[in-house]
N, C-alpha and C positions, 0 to 999 in steps of 0.2 A: 403258724402265727396265731396267737391268742387274740380273738376278736371280741372277748367278753367285756362289756361296759362296766365301769365301777358302779357300786350301789347307789352312790349319790349323783350319778350322771343323769342329766335330764333326758327323758325319753322323747325322742323326736318322731313325729309321725311321718309317714311316707310323703305326705303333701309338703311338709317342711323341707324334707330332703330334696325333693324335686325342685322346690322354689330356690333352694340354696344352689343347686347345680345349675339352674337356669341363670341365676344371677352371676355365678362364677363364669359361665360361658359368655354372658353379655359383657362382663368386665374384661374378660380376655379378648373379646372381639373389639371392644372400645380401645384397649391398649394397642391391639394390632392395627386398627384403623389409624390411631394417632401416630404409631411408628411409620406407617406407610405414607401418610399425607405429609408428615414432617420431613420426609426425604424427597418429596416431589418439589422440583424447583419452581413450579407454578404457584401463584398465590391463590389459595382456596379459602373461602369463608362462607358461612351461612348466616343470613339475617332473617329474622321473622318479619311478619307483616307490619310490625311497629318499627322496623329498621333497627332492632336491637340484635347485637351479635350473639349468636348462640354457639358458633363454632368457628375456629380459625386455626389454620396450620401455621407452622413456625415462620414460613416465608412471608405470609400476610402480616403476621404480628411484628416481625422484625422491621417491616417497612415503616411502621409507626413507632418504632423504638420500644415495643412492649413484648411481653411473653404471651403465648396463646392463652394462658389463664387470665391475664390482665385484660385481654380483649373481650372476654365474655362479659356481657352486660353493657358494653359500650354502644352508644347510639352512632349510627353511620354519620350523622351530621357533626358528631364530636371529633371523629378521627380524620375525616376528609377535610382538606383545606377549604376555606370559604370560597376562594375564587373558582374552585372546581365544582362546587355544589350546583350552580345553575346549569352546568353541562350534563351532570349525571342524574339529577333528580327526575327529570322527565323520563329518562330511560328506566330508572328504578320503578317509577309509577307504572310504566307500560309493562314491565316484567311482573309486577304484582297484580296486573290485570290479566295475566296469562300469556302475554306475548314475549317470547324469548328475545333477548337483545344481544347482538354481536356487533362490535365496532372497534375501531382503532383510535388511540388517543396518545397524546404526548404528555409526559409527566416529568417532574424533577425528582431524582432519587435523593437518598440521604446525603450524598456527597456534593449535591448541587448540579450534577450533570443531567442533561436532557436525554431522556430515553423514550422509546415508543413501545406501546403495549397493545396486544389484542385482548379485548375485554369481552366476557360473556356473562350475561345475567340470565340464569335459567330458573324459571318458576318451579316451586315445590308444590306440585299439584297432587293432592291425595283426596280420594273420595269426593272428587268434584269440587274441592275447595282449595284455594291458594293459601298455604301456611307460611310461605316465606320465599326467599330466593337464594339460589346458589350463585356465588360470585367467583369467577375464575379469571385470572390475569396471566397472560403469557408475554414475556419480554421478547420482542421481535426486532430489537435494535440491530442485531447482526444477522439478519435473515440471509444476507448474501454469503454468509459463511455456513450455509445450511449443512454442507457435507460434513464439516468438522463437528458441528453441533449434533447432528444425527448420530455420528459415530460414537461420541462420548455419551449421549443420552441413551443410546441403545445398549452400550456396554454396561452403563449403570443400571438400567432397567433389567437387563438380563441377569446381572449379578443378584439383584433383589429377588427376581423370580426364582433363581436357584436356591437362595437362602430361605425363602419363605413359601415355597410351593405348597406344602401341606397346610400351613396356616391360611394361605389365600383361598384354598378350596373350602375351609371351614367358615370363612367370612365372605362367601360368594356374593351375597346381595350388596354388602357395603362396598366391596371391591368393584362390583359392576357399576355402582353409582360413580365411583371415581373415574374409571376408564371411559364411561359413557360421556363424561363431561369434557374429555380431551377432544380437541377439534382437528388437529393436523395429522393425527395418525390413529390407527385402530388396532384393537387386540381381539383375537378370537382363539378358540381352542380346537384341537383335533386329537383324535386317538392315534394309537401307534400305526394304524393302517392309513392315516391321512383323511379319515372321515370327520367332518366338522361336527363337534359335539356342543359347543357353546358359541353363541353369536351375539355380540354386543351391539348397542345402538351406534357406537362409533364405527363399527364395521359396516353397519347398515348405511350410515351416512357416506362412507367412503366408497363402498362397492355398489350400493343401491338395492341389494337383495334384502327382503324381509326375512325374519328369523324362520318362519314356517316354510319359506322357499328354499333355504340353503342348508339348514340343519339336517344331518343324515346324508348329505351329498359329499363326494370327495372334494378336497380343497383344490384339486387340479382344475376344477371347472372355473376357478377364478383366474387362472393363467390365460393370457391372450394367445390364441393359436396363430395369429398373424403377427410375428415379431418384426416384420419389415427388415429382414436381414440380420437381426440380433440372434444370438445363440438361444435355442430352445432350452427351457429348464426341464430336467427330468424329475418329476415329483417323487418317484420312488427312490431315486438316488439321493435327493435332498433329505428325505425322511431317514434313510439309512445313515447318512453323514451326521444329521442332527442327533440321532440316538447314540451313535458311536462316539461323537466328540462332545456331546452335551449341548451344543448349539451349532447352527450353520447360517451363514448369510447368503442371500441371493439378491440379484438385481435384474429387473426385466419388466416387460409390459404386463399389466394386470387389466382384466376386463371388468366393466360395470354391467349392471343389469340392463341398461338401455343400449348396450352394444358399444359404447365408447370405451376408451382405455386410458391408462395413466402409467407413467414410469414409477416403479416402486422399489423401495429398499426394504426387504423382508428379513427378519431374524426368527428362525425357528429354534425354540429352546425346549429340550427334554425336561419334563417335570418328574422328579423322582422323590419318593418318600424317604424316611430315615433308613429304611431297610434297603434302599437302592432300587426299589421296584418302580418301573415306569408307570406313571399315572396318566400320561398323555403328553401333548406338546402345545406350547403357546406360540402363536404367530403374531408378531408385532410388525405392522406394515406402515411405512411412511410414504406419503405421496411426494415423489421427488421430480415431478414433471417439470416444474419451473427450473430446477437445477439442471435437469437433462437438456432442456431447451437452451439454457445459458451455455452449457458445455458444447452443444452443437453449434451455437452461434460463434463461440470462441474458436472452435475448430475451423469453421468457415472463414472467420477473420484471419486466423493464422495462415490458412492456405492462401488467402488473398494477399496477405502481407508478404508471404514467401514469394508469391508470384511477382508482386511489385518490387520486392528487393532484387529479384533476379533481373527484372527489366531495368531497374535503376542501375544495377551493376553493369549491365551491358552498355547503358548510356554513358556511365562514367568511364568505362573502358574506351568507348569511342571518343569521348571528350578528351581523355588523356592522350589518345593517339593524335587528335587534332592539335592539342596543346604542344605535343612534341614536335609536330610539323611546324607549328607557328614559332616555337622557340628556335628551331633550326633555321627558319627563314629570317627571324630577327637577328640571330647571332651571325649569320653568314651573308644574307642578301642585303639587309638594311645597314649593317654596320660598315660594310665595304664602301658604299657611296659616301657615308659620313666621314670615313677616314680620308677619302679622296678630297672631300671638301676642306677638311682641316689641313691637309697637306698643301693643297694649292693656295689656300689662304695664307699659310705660313710663307710659301714661296713668294707670293705677291707682296707680303709685308717686307720680306728681305729685299725684293727688287725695288720697291718704292722707297724703303728706308725712311729717313726723316725728311726727305725732300717733298713728299706728297702734301697736299693741303690737309688741313685739320679735319674737315668733314669726311674726306676719304678714309683717313686713319681711324676716325670714329666708327665709320661703317664697318671697316675690317675688324676692329675690336669687338663690335657687336656680333659679327658673324662667328668669331672665335668663341665668344662666350656662349652663344646659342648652340654651336656644335658641341661644345663640352657639356652643356646642360642636357642636350639630347642624348649624348653618349651615356651620361650618368642615368638618365631616365631609362634607356634601353637596358643598362646593366641592372637597374632596380627591377625592371619587368622580368628579366631573365632570372634574377634571384628569387622573385616572387613565385615564378613558375617552378623553379627548382625546389623550393621549400615545400611545394605541394606534392612533389613526387619522391623526394629523397626519404629513405627510411629513417625513423627516429630511433636512435640507439639509446634505450632507457637504462641508465646506470645511476648509482648514488653519486650526487654532485654536491660537494661542500661549497656553499656560496661565498663564504668569507674570503678564501684565497682567490676565487674567481673574480669577485668584485674588486679586490685589491689591484689585480692586473688591469681591469677595465678602467678604473679611476686613474691609475698611473698613466695609462695611454692618453686619457683626456687631458691630464695635467701637462703632458709633453706637448700636446697640440695647442694648448692655450697658456703659454708661459707668462704672458703679460696680464692675464685675468686674475682678479682677486675673488676667489671662490672659496666659500666655507663649506667643506664637505662634512656631512653628518651621516656616517654609515654605521648601522647597528652592528656592534662587534659580535653579537650572539646570533648571527644568521644561521638558520638550520641547514640540514642536509636534505635536499629534495631529490626526486627521481626524474631524470630527464637526460637530454643530450647536451653535454657540456658545451660543445661548439655552438649549438643553436641558442642555448641560454645566454652565452656570452654575447652573441649578436643582439638578442632581444634587450638585455640590460644595456648594452652599448648604445642602441638606437634611442632608448628612452632617456638615458643620462645625457647623451649628446643633444637631444631635443631640449632638455633643461638648460644645458650650457648655452645653447644658441639663444634661447628666448629670455635669458637672464642677463644678456649683454648690457642693457641700459642700467642694471642695478650695480651698486657698489656699496657694500659687498654683495655678491650673489650668494644665495644660500640654497644648497641642494641637499635634500634629506632622503635617505633610503631606509625603510624599516619593514617590519612584518608583524603579523598577529595570527593566532590560530583561527582557522575557519571552522565554525561550529558544524558545518555539514561535510567536513572532510578537507584535507589538504591544508595549505597555508596561503594566506592572502598577503601580498607584498604591495608596497606603495612607493612611488617616486614623487616627491613634493619639491616645488621650487617657489621662489618669490618673483618669478618673471612677469612678463606683460600680460599673460593670460589671454582669454578670448571669450566670446559669447557662445555658450553651449547651445542656446536655442537656434543659432544660425549654423552650428557645426553638425549638420545632418550626415555629412559624408566624412567624418573625422578620420576613419580608418580605411578610406578608399584610396587606391593608388592615385598619386599626382594631385590629390586635393590638399590645398593649403589654406590656413586661416589668416595668414599675413602675406603681404605682397613681397615678391622676390627682391624688390629694390630695398625693402627694409630688413629682411632676413633671408640669407641665402638658403638654398635647398631645393629639392625636386619633389617633395611630398611623398616619399617612399618609405621613410623610416617607421612611421606608425603602422602602416599597412603590413610591413614585413614583421614588425613586433607582434601584431595581432595574429599573423599567420603562424608564427613560431609558437605562441602561447596556446592557440587552438590545437595545434598538432600535439601538444602535451596534455590535452584534455581540459584546459582552463579557459577562462574568458578575461577580457580586459575592458575597463570602462574608465571614464574620466570625470573629474569635478573641476570646474574652473569658472572664472568671471573676469571681465576686462579689468586689468590693473591689479588683480589680486592673486596672481600666480596660478599654478596649475598642479593638480595631483592625479597621477595615473595609478589605478588599482588593477591588480591581476592575480589570478589563482594559479598555483602550481601543486602537483601531487607531492605528498609528504612520504619520505622513505622510511619513516619509523625511527626507532631508537638504534641507529647504526653508529658504530664507532667513527670518530672523526678520521677522515682520510687525509694524508699528507701528500702534497705534490711538490716536486722541486720547482724552484723559481723559473727555470728554463722551460718546464712544461706549461706553467701558468702563462708565460709570456706568449705562447702559441694560441691561447684562448682569447686574447684581446682582439679588438676589431682591426 
């Protein structure tokens, strides 16, 4: 290659050439530093002692809607909101006096959401004089998700280390400044044999060892020898795996200089130059003690929960056995005397006939009504117990034909009533037990029929809407007599009624049975009412999705009515 200069080319002295090379290296390092810091998610900035911005990475500038170049020359009081200044100015003053400041604060981001930050003000002390402060902000809003954050952060950092390993070694001092400012993890370097070659201030903060104490020692000295049952980490194997695969992750206990230990997530990354030659390894260690403690607590809670579930299951099994015994007793032992009472009262009525006095006949009629009422109550109690034990057969159930059968049955039972039925024709398909759902709808609609007796016409409406949290919400609304909700504390309790039996017949079992059925389907039921203003019952049912409409013969739907 011809290296001869043209005749008219200026002759440069060796000094000029050296100055040009130095400037080129400095420019290259500045570009490298900018590329590194602009990729760091933390907000980094440098302000001189007059609070004028001399450096800002992209994250810090974006917070104020500016570019890093636009931030240069801005005064801190111009970019920070006025209401925040009284809080931070004393800390800034303390940092300019040489005292580093670390604190947490709540801020509003550009979208108006409240977020929390860990803020560090680090004095720039050179030659015994404070020239300014380094400002570092870490978003800690989702600290509870540290495991996921650490995983993504480590992957990102490891990728950067692989891409820029040679450049990072050339700008060692500036890179050291960046990693030393990081508070929650540390970086240090080892050679291919695991001997520590570089020790940062962040590593000293985390492990406690000074640089002169640890450089030249094997990094295995940082591993805790007492892992309290955890698997020991083989340092030589980790080094081999990191060099073979480019990087390797380990988790385990690490020791500090004072003898204490912490749970760490460490990533060892092999640093190779463009020729593929190994230059050493970087170790990025994150203190995960809090996450480890949380995991241990969660494991203990899970074990305790499993124990309680097992105990509760045993209790439920025992309760179900007792309920079976009780149901058997009610169905056989209690109903038999009741049948005898009804039978003998009937015989007594036949024997007395119409010759008895009015008071005696009235007493006998009261006994008959009470025995029938008690029989209905026993049947309701047995049905309530049965609904708690019977398996719920979950299938797609088209509600439109099901409700047609229920309403037809109620019309047959009340031929003299003037009732205006308003049933939504677009009722959806739900997932559940068709027989049980027919019972639940029947109880609720029958309840509306009963308490709208004083109204002419009576209006009963059944509709639905999409539940935003899943499933479908249905409602049964009427213009009946209503009741006072503040006094209806036991609305869905067996045998509890809101009106006297002399005004409206019934045993107080319908609403309790409806609630039982709906809860067995994973839903809930509630009510809105006021005296004289009617009543509306709401309840949730699971949605079966976009299923084709299923057709049932009328004879099959007739079996689903009450």
